[in-house]
PDB file as gemmi writes it, atoms N, CA and C in Angstrom:
CRYST1    1.000    1.000    1.000  90.00  90.00  90.00 P 1                      
ATOM      1  N   MET A   1     233.653 -51.045-162.765  1.00  0.00           N  
ATOM      2  CA  MET A   1     232.299 -50.427-163.154  1.00  0.00           C  
ATOM      3  C   MET A   1     231.931 -51.274-164.488  1.00  0.00           C  
ATOM      4  N   SER A   2     230.906 -51.322-164.231  1.00  0.00           N  
ATOM      5  CA  SER A   2     230.100 -51.913-165.847  1.00  0.00           C  
ATOM      6  C   SER A   2     229.661 -50.757-166.450  1.00  0.00           C  
ATOM      7  N   GLN A   3     229.727 -50.852-167.973  1.00  0.00           N  
ATOM      8  CA  GLN A   3     229.223 -49.714-168.877  1.00  0.00           C  
ATOM      9  C   GLN A   3     228.027 -49.562-168.984  1.00  0.00           C  
ATOM     10  N   PHE A   4     227.384 -50.921-168.369  1.00  0.00           N  
ATOM     11  CA  PHE A   4     225.747 -51.006-168.454  1.00  0.00           C  
ATOM     12  C   PHE A   4     225.501 -51.252-166.953  1.00  0.00           C  
ATOM     13  N   GLN A   5     224.748 -50.311-166.360  1.00  0.00           N  
ATOM     14  CA  GLN A   5     224.515 -50.521-165.202  1.00  0.00           C  
ATOM     15  C   GLN A   5     223.193 -50.560-164.969  1.00  0.00           C  
ATOM     16  N   LYS A   6     222.504 -50.913-164.217  1.00  0.00           N  
ATOM     17  CA  LYS A   6     220.983 -50.626-163.746  1.00  0.00           C  
ATOM     18  C   LYS A   6     220.747 -49.446-163.376  1.00  0.00           C  
ATOM     19  N   LYS A   7     219.903 -48.833-163.740  1.00  0.00           N  
ATOM     20  CA  LYS A   7     219.255 -47.717-163.200  1.00  0.00           C  
ATOM     21  C   LYS A   7     218.468 -47.664-161.682  1.00  0.00           C  
ATOM     22  N   GLN A   8     219.227 -47.186-160.733  1.00  0.00           N  
ATOM     23  CA  GLN A   8     218.758 -47.143-159.347  1.00  0.00           C  
ATOM     24  C   GLN A   8     217.548 -46.005-159.287  1.00  0.00           C  
ATOM     25  N   LYS A   9     216.438 -46.680-158.720  1.00  0.00           N  
ATOM     26  CA  LYS A   9     215.200 -45.586-158.507  1.00  0.00           C  
ATOM     27  C   LYS A   9     215.582 -44.912-157.286  1.00  0.00           C  
ATOM     28  N   HIS A  10     215.505 -43.600-157.176  1.00  0.00           N  
ATOM     29  CA  HIS A  10     215.856 -42.844-155.934  1.00  0.00           C  
ATOM     30  C   HIS A  10     214.657 -42.003-155.845  1.00  0.00           C  
ATOM     31  N   GLU A  11     214.186 -41.911-154.666  1.00  0.00           N  
ATOM     32  CA  GLU A  11     213.061 -41.269-154.167  1.00  0.00           C  
ATOM     33  C   GLU A  11     213.399 -39.808-154.082  1.00  0.00           C  
ATOM     34  N   VAL A  12     212.331 -38.813-154.739  1.00  0.00           N  
ATOM     35  CA  VAL A  12     212.735 -37.520-154.946  1.00  0.00           C  
ATOM     36  C   VAL A  12     212.380 -37.013-153.056  1.00  0.00           C  
ATOM     37  N   SER A  13     213.285 -36.173-152.641  1.00  0.00           N  
ATOM     38  CA  SER A  13     213.497 -35.406-151.429  1.00  0.00           C  
ATOM     39  C   SER A  13     211.806 -34.508-150.986  1.00  0.00           C  
ATOM     40  N   VAL A  14     211.653 -34.382-150.037  1.00  0.00           N  
ATOM     41  CA  VAL A  14     210.675 -33.480-149.941  1.00  0.00           C  
ATOM     42  C   VAL A  14     211.036 -32.001-150.134  1.00  0.00           C  
ATOM     43  N   PHE A  15     212.348 -31.625-150.111  1.00  0.00           N  
ATOM     44  CA  PHE A  15     212.449 -30.315-150.513  1.00  0.00           C  
ATOM     45  C   PHE A  15     212.526 -30.135-152.078  1.00  0.00           C  
ATOM     46  N   ASP A  16     212.516 -31.188-152.875  1.00  0.00           N  
ATOM     47  CA  ASP A  16     212.161 -31.146-153.969  1.00  0.00           C  
ATOM     48  C   ASP A  16     211.240 -30.864-154.623  1.00  0.00           C  
ATOM     49  N   LYS A  17     210.348 -31.886-153.749  1.00  0.00           N  
ATOM     50  CA  LYS A  17     208.872 -31.841-153.959  1.00  0.00           C  
ATOM     51  C   LYS A  17     208.439 -30.310-153.995  1.00  0.00           C  
ATOM     52  N   SER A  18     208.679 -29.861-152.727  1.00  0.00           N  
ATOM     53  CA  SER A  18     208.331 -28.157-151.976  1.00  0.00           C  
ATOM     54  C   SER A  18     208.822 -27.412-153.182  1.00  0.00           C  
ATOM     55  N   ARG A  19     209.994 -27.636-153.674  1.00  0.00           N  
ATOM     56  CA  ARG A  19     210.713 -26.631-154.564  1.00  0.00           C  
ATOM     57  C   ARG A  19     209.715 -26.482-155.778  1.00  0.00           C  
ATOM     58  N   MET A  20     209.337 -27.842-156.248  1.00  0.00           N  
ATOM     59  CA  MET A  20     208.875 -27.843-157.506  1.00  0.00           C  
ATOM     60  C   MET A  20     207.315 -27.524-157.597  1.00  0.00           C  
ATOM     61  N   GLY A  21     206.536 -27.667-156.478  1.00  0.00           N  
ATOM     62  CA  GLY A  21     205.188 -27.362-156.279  1.00  0.00           C  
ATOM     63  C   GLY A  21     205.427 -25.411-155.946  1.00  0.00           C  
ATOM     64  N   GLY A  22     206.315 -25.377-155.590  1.00  0.00           N  
ATOM     65  CA  GLY A  22     206.603 -23.509-155.099  1.00  0.00           C  
ATOM     66  C   GLY A  22     206.918 -23.040-156.831  1.00  0.00           C  
ATOM     67  N   LEU A  23     207.707 -23.430-157.601  1.00  0.00           N  
ATOM     68  CA  LEU A  23     207.881 -23.129-158.613  1.00  0.00           C  
ATOM     69  C   LEU A  23     206.814 -23.014-159.507  1.00  0.00           C  
ATOM     70  N   MET A  24     205.939 -24.132-159.888  1.00  0.00           N  
ATOM     71  CA  MET A  24     204.590 -24.228-160.571  1.00  0.00           C  
ATOM     72  C   MET A  24     203.778 -23.160-160.009  1.00  0.00           C  
ATOM     73  N   GLY A  25     203.578 -23.061-158.660  1.00  0.00           N  
ATOM     74  CA  GLY A  25     202.459 -22.399-158.243  1.00  0.00           C  
ATOM     75  C   GLY A  25     203.057 -20.780-158.398  1.00  0.00           C  
ATOM     76  N   SER A  26     204.243 -20.494-158.185  1.00  0.00           N  
ATOM     77  CA  SER A  26     204.834 -18.782-158.904  1.00  0.00           C  
ATOM     78  C   SER A  26     204.289 -18.628-160.339  1.00  0.00           C  
ATOM     79  N   GLY A  27     204.703 -19.456-160.967  1.00  0.00           N  
ATOM     80  CA  GLY A  27     204.277 -19.312-162.558  1.00  0.00           C  
ATOM     81  C   GLY A  27     203.360 -19.259-162.759  1.00  0.00           C  
ATOM     82  N   VAL A  28     202.064 -20.000-162.431  1.00  0.00           N  
ATOM     83  CA  VAL A  28     200.867 -19.944-162.293  1.00  0.00           C  
ATOM     84  C   VAL A  28     200.120 -18.653-161.489  1.00  0.00           C  
ATOM     85  N   GLY A  29     200.810 -18.109-160.768  1.00  0.00           N  
ATOM     86  CA  GLY A  29     200.688 -16.971-159.856  1.00  0.00           C  
ATOM     87  C   GLY A  29     200.917 -15.697-160.539  1.00  0.00           C  
ATOM     88  N   LEU A  30     201.723 -15.730-161.283  1.00  0.00           N  
ATOM     89  CA  LEU A  30     202.344 -14.614-162.069  1.00  0.00           C  
ATOM     90  C   LEU A  30     201.483 -14.432-163.107  1.00  0.00           C  
ATOM     91  N   THR A  31     201.159 -15.460-164.259  1.00  0.00           N  
ATOM     92  CA  THR A  31     199.945 -15.590-165.230  1.00  0.00           C  
ATOM     93  C   THR A  31     198.864 -14.868-164.359  1.00  0.00           C  
ATOM     94  N   ILE A  32     198.203 -15.327-163.704  1.00  0.00           N  
ATOM     95  CA  ILE A  32     196.635 -14.934-163.045  1.00  0.00           C  
ATOM     96  C   ILE A  32     196.999 -13.534-162.834  1.00  0.00           C  
ATOM     97  N   GLY A  33     198.322 -13.579-161.988  1.00  0.00           N  
ATOM     98  CA  GLY A  33     198.165 -11.613-161.542  1.00  0.00           C  
ATOM     99  C   GLY A  33     198.353 -10.856-162.512  1.00  0.00           C  
ATOM    100  N   PHE A  34     198.864 -11.480-163.547  1.00  0.00           N  
ATOM    101  CA  PHE A  34     199.164 -10.395-165.162  1.00  0.00           C  
ATOM    102  C   PHE A  34     197.454 -10.280-165.654  1.00  0.00           C  
ATOM    103  N   ILE A  35     196.608 -11.130-165.633  1.00  0.00           N  
ATOM    104  CA  ILE A  35     195.634 -11.231-166.189  1.00  0.00           C  
ATOM    105  C   ILE A  35     194.840 -10.392-165.448  1.00  0.00           C  
ATOM    106  N   PHE A  36     194.516 -10.687-164.090  1.00  0.00           N  
ATOM    107  CA  PHE A  36     193.524  -9.871-163.144  1.00  0.00           C  
ATOM    108  C   PHE A  36     194.234  -8.448-162.938  1.00  0.00           C  
ATOM    109  N   GLY A  37     195.524  -8.540-162.743  1.00  0.00           N  
ATOM    110  CA  GLY A  37     195.918  -7.125-162.583  1.00  0.00           C  
ATOM    111  C   GLY A  37     195.663  -6.252-163.841  1.00  0.00           C  
ATOM    112  N   SER A  38     195.958  -6.775-165.058  1.00  0.00           N  
ATOM    113  CA  SER A  38     195.640  -5.800-166.177  1.00  0.00           C  
ATOM    114  C   SER A  38     194.137  -5.585-166.054  1.00  0.00           C  
ATOM    115  N   TRP A  39     193.357  -6.354-165.771  1.00  0.00           N  
ATOM    116  CA  TRP A  39     191.897  -6.228-165.744  1.00  0.00           C  
ATOM    117  C   TRP A  39     191.553  -4.891-164.843  1.00  0.00           C  
ATOM    118  N   GLN A  40     192.252  -5.077-163.693  1.00  0.00           N  
ATOM    119  CA  GLN A  40     191.926  -4.022-162.454  1.00  0.00           C  
ATOM    120  C   GLN A  40     192.442  -2.720-162.878  1.00  0.00           C  
ATOM    121  N   ILE A  41     193.573  -2.511-163.734  1.00  0.00           N  
ATOM    122  CA  ILE A  41     194.146  -1.558-164.040  1.00  0.00           C  
ATOM    123  C   ILE A  41     193.322  -1.068-164.999  1.00  0.00           C  
ATOM    124  N   MET A  42     192.933  -1.492-166.107  1.00  0.00           N  
ATOM    125  CA  MET A  42     191.768  -0.989-166.745  1.00  0.00           C  
ATOM    126  C   MET A  42     190.759  -0.684-166.490  1.00  0.00           C  
ATOM    127  N   ARG A  43     190.175  -1.738-165.715  1.00  0.00           N  
ATOM    128  CA  ARG A  43     188.691  -1.004-164.944  1.00  0.00           C  
ATOM    129  C   ARG A  43     188.937   0.057-163.941  1.00  0.00           C  
ATOM    130  N   HIS A  44     189.950  -0.028-163.188  1.00  0.00           N  
ATOM    131  CA  HIS A  44     189.856   1.359-161.963  1.00  0.00           C  
ATOM    132  C   HIS A  44     190.848   2.354-161.999  1.00  0.00           C  
ATOM    133  N   GLY A  45     191.881   1.902-162.857  1.00  0.00           N  
ATOM    134  CA  GLY A  45     193.146   2.824-163.163  1.00  0.00           C  
ATOM    135  C   GLY A  45     193.889   2.516-162.503  1.00  0.00           C  
ATOM    136  N   ALA A  46     195.343   2.961-162.820  1.00  0.00           N  
ATOM    137  CA  ALA A  46     196.733   2.625-162.280  1.00  0.00           C  
ATOM    138  C   ALA A  46     196.781   3.138-160.459  1.00  0.00           C  
ATOM    139  N   GLY A  47     196.118   4.244-160.234  1.00  0.00           N  
ATOM    140  CA  GLY A  47     196.364   4.661-159.261  1.00  0.00           C  
ATOM    141  C   GLY A  47     197.664   5.657-159.253  1.00  0.00           C  
ATOM    142  N   PRO A  48     197.983   6.122-157.984  1.00  0.00           N  
ATOM    143  CA  PRO A  48     198.699   6.996-157.518  1.00  0.00           C  
ATOM    144  C   PRO A  48     200.591   6.249-157.960  1.00  0.00           C  
ATOM    145  N   ARG A  49     200.475   4.869-157.627  1.00  0.00           N  
ATOM    146  CA  ARG A  49     201.726   4.238-158.248  1.00  0.00           C  
ATOM    147  C   ARG A  49     202.434   4.043-159.375  1.00  0.00           C  
ATOM    148  N   GLY A  50     200.988   4.169-160.295  1.00  0.00           N  
ATOM    149  CA  GLY A  50     201.592   3.690-161.793  1.00  0.00           C  
ATOM    150  C   GLY A  50     200.930   2.457-162.219  1.00  0.00           C  
ATOM    151  N   VAL A  51     201.341   2.395-163.494  1.00  0.00           N  
ATOM    152  CA  VAL A  51     200.985   1.030-164.435  1.00  0.00           C  
ATOM    153  C   VAL A  51     201.785  -0.072-163.599  1.00  0.00           C  
ATOM    154  N   LEU A  52     202.913   0.178-164.096  1.00  0.00           N  
ATOM    155  CA  LEU A  52     203.843  -0.845-163.762  1.00  0.00           C  
ATOM    156  C   LEU A  52     203.968  -1.188-162.136  1.00  0.00           C  
ATOM    157  N   SER A  53     203.994  -0.150-161.500  1.00  0.00           N  
ATOM    158  CA  SER A  53     203.979  -0.721-160.065  1.00  0.00           C  
ATOM    159  C   SER A  53     202.985  -1.381-159.424  1.00  0.00           C  
ATOM    160  N   THR A  54     201.785  -1.040-159.940  1.00  0.00           N  
ATOM    161  CA  THR A  54     200.412  -1.866-159.419  1.00  0.00           C  
ATOM    162  C   THR A  54     200.569  -3.035-160.296  1.00  0.00           C  
ATOM    163  N   LEU A  55     200.909  -3.377-161.555  1.00  0.00           N  
ATOM    164  CA  LEU A  55     200.675  -4.733-162.035  1.00  0.00           C  
ATOM    165  C   LEU A  55     201.742  -5.664-161.536  1.00  0.00           C  
ATOM    166  N   SER A  56     203.222  -5.058-161.326  1.00  0.00           N  
ATOM    167  CA  SER A  56     203.871  -5.927-160.473  1.00  0.00           C  
ATOM    168  C   SER A  56     203.441  -6.297-159.022  1.00  0.00           C  
ATOM    169  N   ARG A  57     202.814  -5.335-158.432  1.00  0.00           N  
ATOM    170  CA  ARG A  57     202.704  -5.582-156.906  1.00  0.00           C  
ATOM    171  C   ARG A  57     201.748  -6.836-157.157  1.00  0.00           C  
ATOM    172  N   ILE A  58     200.623  -6.320-157.718  1.00  0.00           N  
ATOM    173  CA  ILE A  58     199.761  -7.627-158.024  1.00  0.00           C  
ATOM    174  C   ILE A  58     200.106  -8.919-158.396  1.00  0.00           C  
ATOM    175  N   MET A  59     200.988  -8.828-159.523  1.00  0.00           N  
ATOM    176  CA  MET A  59     201.497 -10.534-160.020  1.00  0.00           C  
ATOM    177  C   MET A  59     202.560 -11.017-158.837  1.00  0.00           C  
ATOM    178  N   LEU A  60     203.136 -10.376-158.342  1.00  0.00           N  
ATOM    179  CA  LEU A  60     204.275 -10.930-157.139  1.00  0.00           C  
ATOM    180  C   LEU A  60     203.331 -11.220-156.085  1.00  0.00           C  
ATOM    181  N   GLY A  61     202.393 -10.413-155.527  1.00  0.00           N  
ATOM    182  CA  GLY A  61     201.334 -10.902-154.570  1.00  0.00           C  
ATOM    183  C   GLY A  61     200.791 -12.270-155.071  1.00  0.00           C  
ATOM    184  N   SER A  62     200.244 -12.263-156.205  1.00  0.00           N  
ATOM    185  CA  SER A  62     199.686 -13.830-156.667  1.00  0.00           C  
ATOM    186  C   SER A  62     200.877 -15.176-156.710  1.00  0.00           C  
ATOM    187  N   ALA A  63     202.077 -14.599-157.219  1.00  0.00           N  
ATOM    188  CA  ALA A  63     202.959 -15.737-157.038  1.00  0.00           C  
ATOM    189  C   ALA A  63     203.388 -15.940-155.808  1.00  0.00           C  
ATOM    190  N   ALA A  64     203.602 -15.036-154.849  1.00  0.00           N  
ATOM    191  CA  ALA A  64     203.964 -15.718-153.518  1.00  0.00           C  
ATOM    192  C   ALA A  64     202.809 -16.385-153.026  1.00  0.00           C  
ATOM    193  N   SER A  65     201.691 -16.002-153.167  1.00  0.00           N  
ATOM    194  CA  SER A  65     200.535 -16.738-152.369  1.00  0.00           C  
ATOM    195  C   SER A  65     200.304 -18.006-152.707  1.00  0.00           C  
ATOM    196  N   LEU A  66     200.080 -18.147-154.216  1.00  0.00           N  
ATOM    197  CA  LEU A  66     200.272 -19.324-154.883  1.00  0.00           C  
ATOM    198  C   LEU A  66     201.235 -20.317-154.680  1.00  0.00           C  
ATOM    199  N   GLY A  67     202.644 -19.878-155.184  1.00  0.00           N  
ATOM    200  CA  GLY A  67     203.632 -20.427-154.952  1.00  0.00           C  
ATOM    201  C   GLY A  67     203.783 -21.263-153.335  1.00  0.00           C  
ATOM    202  N   PHE A  68     203.645 -20.328-152.376  1.00  0.00           N  
ATOM    203  CA  PHE A  68     203.496 -21.037-150.929  1.00  0.00           C  
ATOM    204  C   PHE A  68     202.369 -21.981-150.960  1.00  0.00           C  
ATOM    205  N   PHE A  69     201.122 -21.836-151.376  1.00  0.00           N  
ATOM    206  CA  PHE A  69     200.498 -23.048-150.772  1.00  0.00           C  
ATOM    207  C   PHE A  69     200.414 -24.238-151.708  1.00  0.00           C  
ATOM    208  N   LEU A  70     200.978 -24.180-153.163  1.00  0.00           N  
ATOM    209  CA  LEU A  70     201.336 -25.276-154.151  1.00  0.00           C  
ATOM    210  C   LEU A  70     202.334 -26.077-153.257  1.00  0.00           C  
ATOM    211  N   SER A  71     203.501 -25.221-152.922  1.00  0.00           N  
ATOM    212  CA  SER A  71     204.271 -25.878-152.252  1.00  0.00           C  
ATOM    213  C   SER A  71     204.179 -26.592-151.116  1.00  0.00           C  
ATOM    214  N   ILE A  72     203.279 -26.176-150.319  1.00  0.00           N  
ATOM    215  CA  ILE A  72     202.988 -27.124-149.130  1.00  0.00           C  
ATOM    216  C   ILE A  72     202.363 -28.610-149.726  1.00  0.00           C  
ATOM    217  N   GLY A  73     200.903 -27.639-150.575  1.00  0.00           N  
ATOM    218  CA  GLY A  73     200.428 -28.897-151.126  1.00  0.00           C  
ATOM    219  C   GLY A  73     201.107 -30.171-151.990  1.00  0.00           C  
ATOM    220  N   ALA A  74     202.173 -30.102-152.528  1.00  0.00           N  
ATOM    221  CA  ALA A  74     202.734 -30.846-153.196  1.00  0.00           C  
ATOM    222  C   ALA A  74     203.858 -31.884-152.164  1.00  0.00           C  
ATOM    223  N   VAL A  75     204.084 -31.051-151.167  1.00  0.00           N  
ATOM    224  CA  VAL A  75     204.276 -32.149-150.082  1.00  0.00           C  
ATOM    225  C   VAL A  75     203.441 -32.671-149.208  1.00  0.00           C  
ATOM    226  N   ILE A  76     202.370 -32.484-148.890  1.00  0.00           N  
ATOM    227  CA  ILE A  76     201.381 -32.960-148.564  1.00  0.00           C  
ATOM    228  C   ILE A  76     200.980 -34.037-149.194  1.00  0.00           C  
ATOM    229  N   ARG A  77     200.454 -33.781-150.457  1.00  0.00           N  
ATOM    230  CA  ARG A  77     199.734 -34.866-151.593  1.00  0.00           C  
ATOM    231  C   ARG A  77     201.237 -35.951-151.734  1.00  0.00           C  
ATOM    232  N   ASN A  78     202.088 -35.875-151.471  1.00  0.00           N  
ATOM    233  CA  ASN A  78     203.054 -37.044-151.885  1.00  0.00           C  
ATOM    234  C   ASN A  78     203.770 -37.549-150.462  1.00  0.00           C  
ATOM    235  N   ASP A  79     203.227 -37.157-149.421  1.00  0.00           N  
ATOM    236  CA  ASP A  79     203.931 -37.410-148.169  1.00  0.00           C  
ATOM    237  C   ASP A  79     203.707 -39.156-147.874  1.00  0.00           C  
ATOM    238  N   ALA A  80     202.694 -39.515-147.944  1.00  0.00           N  
ATOM    239  CA  ALA A  80     202.576 -41.136-147.845  1.00  0.00           C  
ATOM    240  C   ALA A  80     203.160 -41.919-149.001  1.00  0.00           C  
ATOM    241  N   PRO A  81     203.981 -43.043-148.609  1.00  0.00           N  
ATOM    242  CA  PRO A  81     204.341 -43.861-149.579  1.00  0.00           C  
ATOM    243  C   PRO A  81     203.371 -44.616-150.608  1.00  0.00           C  
ATOM    244  N   MET A  82     203.606 -45.133-151.621  1.00  0.00           N  
ATOM    245  CA  MET A  82     203.117 -45.628-152.423  1.00  0.00           C  
ATOM    246  C   MET A  82     202.232 -47.091-151.991  1.00  0.00           C  
ATOM    247  N   SER A  83     201.060 -47.146-151.946  1.00  0.00           N  
ATOM    248  CA  SER A  83     200.472 -48.563-151.405  1.00  0.00           C  
ATOM    249  C   SER A  83     201.135 -49.977-152.136  1.00  0.00           C  
ATOM    250  N   SER A  84     200.870 -50.890-151.850  1.00  0.00           N  
ATOM    251  CA  SER A  84     201.152 -51.973-152.548  1.00  0.00           C  
ATOM    252  C   SER A  84     200.659 -52.344-153.684  1.00  0.00           C  
ATOM    253  N   TYR A  85     199.235 -52.146-153.392  1.00  0.00           N  
ATOM    254  CA  TYR A  85     198.171 -52.160-154.839  1.00  0.00           C  
ATOM    255  C   TYR A  85     198.547 -51.229-155.952  1.00  0.00           C  
ATOM    256  N   HIS A  86     198.826 -50.037-155.616  1.00  0.00           N  
ATOM    257  CA  HIS A  86     199.138 -49.272-156.691  1.00  0.00           C  
ATOM    258  C   HIS A  86     200.707 -49.443-157.109  1.00  0.00           C  
ATOM    259  N   ALA A  87     201.428 -49.903-156.446  1.00  0.00           N  
ATOM    260  CA  ALA A  87     202.765 -50.107-156.987  1.00  0.00           C  
ATOM    261  C   ALA A  87     202.587 -51.447-157.850  1.00  0.00           C  
ATOM    262  N   GLN A  88     202.001 -52.602-157.751  1.00  0.00           N  
ATOM    263  CA  GLN A  88     201.672 -53.752-158.368  1.00  0.00           C  
ATOM    264  C   GLN A  88     200.568 -53.435-159.688  1.00  0.00           C  
ATOM    265  N   PHE A  89     199.636 -52.169-159.379  1.00  0.00           N  
ATOM    266  CA  PHE A  89     199.176 -52.118-160.631  1.00  0.00           C  
ATOM    267  C   PHE A  89     199.993 -51.225-161.641  1.00  0.00           C  
ATOM    268  N   LEU A  90     200.829 -50.443-161.230  1.00  0.00           N  
ATOM    269  CA  LEU A  90     201.585 -49.820-162.254  1.00  0.00           C  
ATOM    270  C   LEU A  90     202.424 -50.909-162.769  1.00  0.00           C  
ATOM    271  N   GLU A  91     203.274 -51.953-161.955  1.00  0.00           N  
ATOM    272  CA  GLU A  91     204.206 -52.855-162.696  1.00  0.00           C  
ATOM    273  C   GLU A  91     203.392 -53.518-163.799  1.00  0.00           C  
ATOM    274  N   SER A  92     202.314 -53.943-163.315  1.00  0.00           N  
ATOM    275  CA  SER A  92     201.283 -55.019-163.922  1.00  0.00           C  
ATOM    276  C   SER A  92     200.483 -54.431-165.649  1.00  0.00           C  
ATOM    277  N   SER A  93     200.484 -53.235-165.915  1.00  0.00           N  
ATOM    278  CA  SER A  93     199.761 -52.506-166.612  1.00  0.00           C  
ATOM    279  C   SER A  93     200.523 -51.958-167.650  1.00  0.00           C  
ATOM    280  N   PRO A  94     201.274 -52.504-168.513  1.00  0.00           N  
ATOM    281  CA  PRO A  94     202.006 -51.762-169.496  1.00  0.00           C  
ATOM    282  C   PRO A  94     201.337 -50.853-170.602  1.00  0.00           C  
ATOM    283  N   ILE A  95     201.842 -50.236-170.928  1.00  0.00           N  
ATOM    284  CA  ILE A  95     201.544 -49.169-171.945  1.00  0.00           C  
ATOM    285  C   ILE A  95     201.408 -49.516-173.032  1.00  0.00           C  
ATOM    286  N   LEU A  96     200.387 -49.737-173.987  1.00  0.00           N  
ATOM    287  CA  LEU A  96     200.564 -50.195-175.371  1.00  0.00           C  
ATOM    288  C   LEU A  96     200.794 -49.109-176.381  1.00  0.00           C  
ATOM    289  N   VAL A  97     201.402 -49.258-177.293  1.00  0.00           N  
ATOM    290  CA  VAL A  97     201.855 -48.198-178.586  1.00  0.00           C  
ATOM    291  C   VAL A  97     201.347 -49.148-179.712  1.00  0.00           C  
ATOM    292  N   GLN A  98     200.151 -48.805-180.222  1.00  0.00           N  
ATOM    293  CA  GLN A  98     199.850 -49.571-181.441  1.00  0.00           C  
ATOM    294  C   GLN A  98     199.443 -48.354-182.604  1.00  0.00           C  
ATOM    295  N   THR A  99     199.693 -48.611-183.398  1.00  0.00           N  
ATOM    296  CA  THR A  99     199.041 -47.953-184.948  1.00  0.00           C  
ATOM    297  C   THR A  99     197.768 -47.506-184.534  1.00  0.00           C  
ATOM    298  N   ARG A 100     197.047 -46.701-185.345  1.00  0.00           N  
ATOM    299  CA  ARG A 100     195.802 -46.203-185.285  1.00  0.00           C  
ATOM    300  C   ARG A 100     194.831 -47.352-185.932  1.00  0.00           C  
ATOM    301  N   HIS A 101     195.107 -48.033-186.956  1.00  0.00           N  
ATOM    302  CA  HIS A 101     194.652 -49.093-187.418  1.00  0.00           C  
ATOM    303  C   HIS A 101     194.449 -50.504-186.662  1.00  0.00           C  
ATOM    304  N   GLU A 102     195.258 -50.735-185.558  1.00  0.00           N  
ATOM    305  CA  GLU A 102     195.599 -51.883-184.860  1.00  0.00           C  
ATOM    306  C   GLU A 102     194.456 -51.382-183.497  1.00  0.00           C  
ATOM    307  N   GLY A 103     194.632 -50.150-183.322  1.00  0.00           N  
ATOM    308  CA  GLY A 103     193.747 -49.746-182.298  1.00  0.00           C  
ATOM    309  C   GLY A 103     192.314 -50.036-182.611  1.00  0.00           C  
ATOM    310  N   PHE A 104     191.632 -49.368-183.918  1.00  0.00           N  
ATOM    311  CA  PHE A 104     190.750 -49.599-184.520  1.00  0.00           C  
ATOM    312  C   PHE A 104     190.054 -50.925-184.509  1.00  0.00           C  
ATOM    313  N   LYS A 105     191.042 -51.958-184.775  1.00  0.00           N  
ATOM    314  CA  LYS A 105     190.746 -53.488-185.116  1.00  0.00           C  
ATOM    315  C   LYS A 105     190.311 -53.482-183.356  1.00  0.00           C  
ATOM    316  N   VAL A 106     191.141 -53.386-182.530  1.00  0.00           N  
ATOM    317  CA  VAL A 106     190.919 -53.649-180.960  1.00  0.00           C  
ATOM    318  C   VAL A 106     189.458 -53.271-180.565  1.00  0.00           C  
ATOM    319  N   MET A 107     189.418 -52.309-180.855  1.00  0.00           N  
ATOM    320  CA  MET A 107     187.808 -51.540-180.401  1.00  0.00           C  
ATOM    321  C   MET A 107     186.669 -52.225-181.176  1.00  0.00           C  
ATOM    322  N   GLN A 108     186.979 -52.335-182.580  1.00  0.00           N  
ATOM    323  CA  GLN A 108     185.563 -53.251-183.254  1.00  0.00           C  
ATOM    324  C   GLN A 108     185.468 -54.725-182.299  1.00  0.00           C  
ATOM    325  N   ALA A 109     186.808 -55.239-181.817  1.00  0.00           N  
ATOM    326  CA  ALA A 109     186.491 -56.552-181.438  1.00  0.00           C  
ATOM    327  C   ALA A 109     185.855 -56.390-180.075  1.00  0.00           C  
ATOM    328  N   ARG A 110     185.932 -55.499-179.379  1.00  0.00           N  
ATOM    329  CA  ARG A 110     185.447 -55.096-178.115  1.00  0.00           C  
ATOM    330  C   ARG A 110     183.945 -55.034-178.244  1.00  0.00           C  
ATOM    331  N   TRP A 111     183.644 -54.031-179.335  1.00  0.00           N  
ATOM    332  CA  TRP A 111     182.017 -53.717-179.142  1.00  0.00           C  
ATOM    333  C   TRP A 111     181.535 -54.855-179.935  1.00  0.00           C  
ATOM    334  N   SER A 112     181.962 -55.873-180.684  1.00  0.00           N  
ATOM    335  CA  SER A 112     181.159 -56.855-181.321  1.00  0.00           C  
ATOM    336  C   SER A 112     181.472 -57.790-179.938  1.00  0.00           C  
ATOM    337  N   ALA A 113     182.349 -57.900-178.989  1.00  0.00           N  
ATOM    338  CA  ALA A 113     181.602 -58.949-178.032  1.00  0.00           C  
ATOM    339  C   ALA A 113     180.933 -58.298-177.076  1.00  0.00           C  
ATOM    340  N   GLU A 114     180.753 -56.907-176.983  1.00  0.00           N  
ATOM    341  CA  GLU A 114     179.716 -56.360-176.105  1.00  0.00           C  
ATOM    342  C   GLU A 114     178.315 -56.872-176.598  1.00  0.00           C  
ATOM    343  N   ARG A 115     178.462 -56.435-177.770  1.00  0.00           N  
ATOM    344  CA  ARG A 115     176.792 -56.514-178.431  1.00  0.00           C  
ATOM    345  C   ARG A 115     176.792 -58.225-178.258  1.00  0.00           C  
ATOM    346  N   ALA A 116     177.281 -59.174-178.655  1.00  0.00           N  
ATOM    347  CA  ALA A 116     176.903 -60.527-178.238  1.00  0.00           C  
ATOM    348  C   ALA A 116     176.824 -60.844-177.203  1.00  0.00           C  
ATOM    349  N   SER A 117     177.484 -60.215-176.037  1.00  0.00           N  
ATOM    350  CA  SER A 117     176.902 -60.305-174.673  1.00  0.00           C  
ATOM    351  C   SER A 117     175.655 -60.007-174.490  1.00  0.00           C  
ATOM    352  N   GLU A 118     175.239 -58.762-174.779  1.00  0.00           N  
ATOM    353  CA  GLU A 118     173.926 -57.730-174.595  1.00  0.00           C  
ATOM    354  C   GLU A 118     172.961 -58.974-175.201  1.00  0.00           C  
ATOM    355  N   GLN A 119     173.185 -59.572-176.320  1.00  0.00           N  
ATOM    356  CA  GLN A 119     172.239 -60.221-177.196  1.00  0.00           C  
ATOM    357  C   GLN A 119     172.175 -61.639-176.564  1.00  0.00           C  
ATOM    358  N   LYS A 120     172.778 -62.262-175.674  1.00  0.00           N  
ATOM    359  CA  LYS A 120     172.362 -63.237-175.033  1.00  0.00           C  
ATOM    360  C   LYS A 120     171.276 -63.436-174.035  1.00  0.00           C  
TER     361      LYS A 120                                                      
END                                                                             
């Protein structure tokens, strides 16, 4: 085996996509559940279950529902393979890394070209 091997592109499995969507949804759901659960406890009181039990129930309910829907959404969104147009666009448009001064010069050149085309 060579020391310098080409990186092989492998496609992410459907399970990995679903798991990532579920984890992101659960994280967002826990946060939203904490915010709205705290608001509900402050507004209406904790009730007979207590503060911690009520807050954890709301947080886990939000995490479960958002995690479920985002895991399904992640699979549906990434279900179709990339079209040839999009693949060609991604390969043909490199990311330019410039200094702030170089970017400003490019922007000035574009503006002057635009002004010249408007004056004609």
